[in-house]
C-alpha positions in Angstrom: 18.9 10.9 -17.4 16.2 8.5 -18.8 12.8 8.7 -17.1 12.1 5.8 -14.9 9.3 3.6 -16.3 7.5 1.3 -13.8 4.4 -1.0 -13.8 2.7 -0.7 -10.5 0.2 -3.4 -9.1 -2.0 -3.0 -6.1 -4.0 -6.0 -5.0 -4.0 -6.0 -1.2 -7.7 -5.2 -0.6 -10.8 -5.8 -2.6 -9.7 -2.9 -4.9 -7.5 -3.9 -7.9 -5.5 -1.1 -9.5 -2.8 -0.9 -12.2 -0.7 2.1 -13.1 2.0 2.6 -15.7 4.2 5.5 -14.7 7.0 7.3 -16.4 9.0 10.0 -14.7 6.7 10.1 -11.9 3.7 10.9 -13.9 0.7 8.4 -14.8 0.7 7.3 -18.3 -2.2 4.8 -18.1 -4.3 3.5 -15.1 -7.0 0.9 -14.5 -9.4 0.7 -11.5 -11.8 -2.2 -10.5 -13.8 -2.5 -7.2 -15.7 -5.8 -8.1 -15.2 -8.3 -5.2 -13.0 -11.2 -5.8 -12.1 -10.1 -9.3 -8.4 -9.9 -9.0 -7.6 -13.2 -10.8 -9.8 -12.2 -13.8 -9.1 -8.4 -13.9 -5.4 -7.8 -13.1 -4.1 -9.5 -16.4 -6.8 -7.5 -18.4 -5.6 -4.1 -16.7 -2.0 -4.8 -17.4 -2.8 -5.4 -21.2 -5.1 -2.4 -21.2 -2.4 0.1 -19.6 0.1 -1.3 -22.2 -2.2 -1.0 -25.2 -3.3 2.6 -24.1 0.4 3.7 -23.7 1.8 2.0 -26.7 4.4 0.4 -24.4 5.4 -3.1 -23.6 7.0 -4.7 -20.4 10.3 -4.6 -22.3 10.3 -0.7 -22.0 9.7 -0.9 -18.1 12.5 -0.5 -15.8 10.8 -2.7 -13.0 7.6 -4.0 -11.8 6.4 -3.0 -8.3 3.7 -4.7 -6.3 2.0 -4.1 -3.0 3.5 -6.6 -0.4 0.8 -6.3 2.4 -0.5 -6.7 5.0 -3.7 -7.5 3.1 -6.1 -10.2 1.9 -4.7 -13.5 1.0 -6.3 -13.9 -2.4 -5.5 -10.4 -3.5 -1.8 -10.4 -2.5 -1.4 -13.9 -3.9 -2.7 -12.8 -7.3 -0.8 -9.6 -7.4 2.6 -11.0 -6.3 2.4 -14.1 -8.4 1.5 -12.0 -11.4 4.5 -9.5 -10.7 6.8 -12.4 -10.3 5.7 -13.9 -13.6 6.3 -10.7 -15.5 9.8 -10.2 -13.8 10.8 -13.7 -14.5 9.8 -13.6 -18.2 11.1 -10.2 -18.8 14.2 -10.1 -16.6 13.0 -7.0 -15.1 13.7 -6.4 -11.3 10.8 -6.8 -8.7 10.0 -4.0 -6.1 7.8 -4.5 -3.0 6.0 -1.6 -1.4 4.1 -2.1 1.9 0.5 -1.5 2.0 0.8 1.0 4.9 3.4 3.0 2.9 1.0 3.3 0.1 -1.8 4.4 2.3 0.5 7.0 3.8 1.4 8.5 0.5 -2.3 9.4 0.0 -2.3 11.7 3.1 1.1 13.5 2.6 1.0 17.1 4.3 -2.6 16.8 5.7 -1.5 16.4 9.3 1.6 16.3 11.6 1.5 12.5 11.6 0.1 9.9 9.4 -1.3 6.5 10.9 -2.1 3.7 8.3 -4.6 1.3 9.4 -5.4 -2.1 7.8 -8.5 -3.9 9.0 -7.8 -7.4 10.5 -10.9 -8.5 12.4 -13.1 -7.3 15.3 -11.4 -4.4 16.8 -8.0 -5.4 15.6 -5.9 -3.7 12.8 -2.3 -3.4 11.6 -1.0 0.1 12.1 2.1 2.0 10.9 3.0 5.6 11.6 4.6 8.0 9.4 5.7 11.7 9.3 3.8 14.3 7.3 5.9 13.5 4.2 5.1 9.7 4.4 8.4 8.7 5.9 8.1 5.8 8.1 8.4 6.5 11.9 7.6 3.0 13.3 7.2 -0.5 12.0 3.9 -2.2 11.1 2.4 -3.7 14.2 -0.9 -5.3 15.3 -3.1 -3.3 17.5 -6.4 -3.9 19.5 -8.5 -0.6 19.4 -9.8 0.9 22.6 -10.7 4.3 24.0 -7.1 5.1 24.7 -5.6 4.1 21.5 -3.2 6.8 20.1 -4.0 8.9 23.2 -0.5 10.2 23.7 0.3 10.8 20.0 -2.9 12.7 19.6 -2.2 15.1 22.7 0.9 16.4 20.7 0.0 16.2 17.0 -2.8 16.4 14.5 -3.1 12.9 13.1 -4.7 11.6 10.1 -5.8 8.0 10.3 -6.1 6.4 6.8 -7.1 3.0 5.5 -10.1 0.5 5.6 -10.1 0.4 9.4 -10.2 4.2 10.0 -14.0 4.3 10.7 -13.6 1.3 13.2 -11.1 3.4 15.2 -13.4 6.4 15.0 -16.2 4.5 16.5 -14.0 4.1 19.9 -12.0 7.4 20.1 -13.1 11.0 19.9 -10.3 13.7 19.7 -10.1 17.1 18.1 -6.7 16.4 16.5 -7.8 13.2 14.8 -8.9 13.1 11.2 -10.3 9.8 9.9 -10.3 8.8 6.3 -11.8 5.4 5.2 -10.0 4.4 2.0 -8.2 1.6 0.2 -4.6 1.7 -1.2 -4.3 2.6 -4.8 -1.5 1.9 -7.4 -1.0 5.6 -8.1 0.3 6.2 -4.4 3.2 3.7 -5.1 4.8 6.0 -7.6 7.1 7.8 -5.1 8.1 4.8 -2.8 8.6 2.5 -5.8 10.6 5.0 -7.8 12.9 5.6 -4.8 13.3 1.9 -4.2 14.3 1.6 -8.0 16.9 4.3 -7.6 18.4 2.5 -4.5 18.2 -0.8 -6.3 16.1 -2.2 -3.4 14.9 -5.3 -5.4 13.3 -8.5 -4.1 14.5 -12.1 -4.8 12.0 -13.3 -7.3 12.3 -16.8 -6.1 11.8 -16.1 -2.4 9.6 -13.0 -2.1 6.4 -13.6 0.0 3.7 -11.3 0.9 2.5 -10.4 4.4 -1.0 -11.9 4.9 -3.6 -10.7 7.2 -3.8 -14.2 8.7 -0.4 -13.6 10.2 -2.0 -11.3 12.8 -0.9 -11.6 16.3 -3.0 -9.7 18.8 -1.4 -7.0 20.8 -2.3 -4.6 23.5 -3.7 -1.2 22.8 -0.9 1.2 21.8 -1.3 4.4 23.6 2.3 5.9 23.0 3.9 5.0 19.6 6.7 7.5 19.6 
């Protein structure tokens, strides 16, 4: 069977990353952490990974892009670029949630994985995954307080990953908690994007829209999530 070739674009935070993957391995990748550089850097990154690999969009099976939650500008640039590539080449479009991307960076490091995306003040989006990165609960808004994730921490080791991890660490202290402040990267899209391709879980190019942080609806502190 032919190895799956995917172009992966991650632009949901201030970090902009691009990966060209074949058969689950990284052929070429680019990383940029310059603030507000997505509009100028993403097209360059795409050109560079194709040049380095000697491949073109015609040889890709699909284009995958982070769908949020995330920053308005970053997601808009990433998704509009992905749509343009797919429209011009006829390739299918895959969307991968930002929490899923974060979760894949922490596989097998704790009993449970909680992805946290900073919103504002003591607010964030959260999503819960098992140790293999399989989703256990949908993405939901949360307001942090001292009782946040209390019940799940009593029964499990939990790694909190994302750009709101240190914010949560400032209000809770539990021996079962591990905190890793980080941003989602395109390399962690490989597994979920490949699985989506195999299942033909494609987005409608005309109507696909990202999930912006501005859509945040504040909720109560979530103590028991499972």
